C-alpha positions, 0 to 999 in steps of 0.5 A: 136509220135508213138503209141503202142498196144498189138497184137497176131498173130496166129502162126503155133504152138501157138499164137505169142504175141507182140507189134505193133508200129504205125509210123506217116507215117501209117506204123505198125511194129509188134515185138514179145515179144520173139524176134522171129518175126518182121512184118512191114505192110503198105497200098499200092497204092490201099489201100490194106495192104501189108508186106513191111518188116519182118523176115522169114519165115512168114505166109501170113495171118498175114498181114490181121490179123495184119491189122484187129487188128490195124484198130480196136485198133488205 
């Protein structure tokens, strides 16, 4: 079963509000409420969070920002 939570990423102009969905396989997908941003992250073979899919352009800091939010909340 998928879990969802609200998250906010720091945008270049303003915060980006959205919903994070956790899949059963440890993949987290962020979708902004306005539809402008999608970001999917997962842990790599070394246990580090990395971007595996998403819209362009994106800020590299979003991976860590999102990982911190899902680590605390889920």
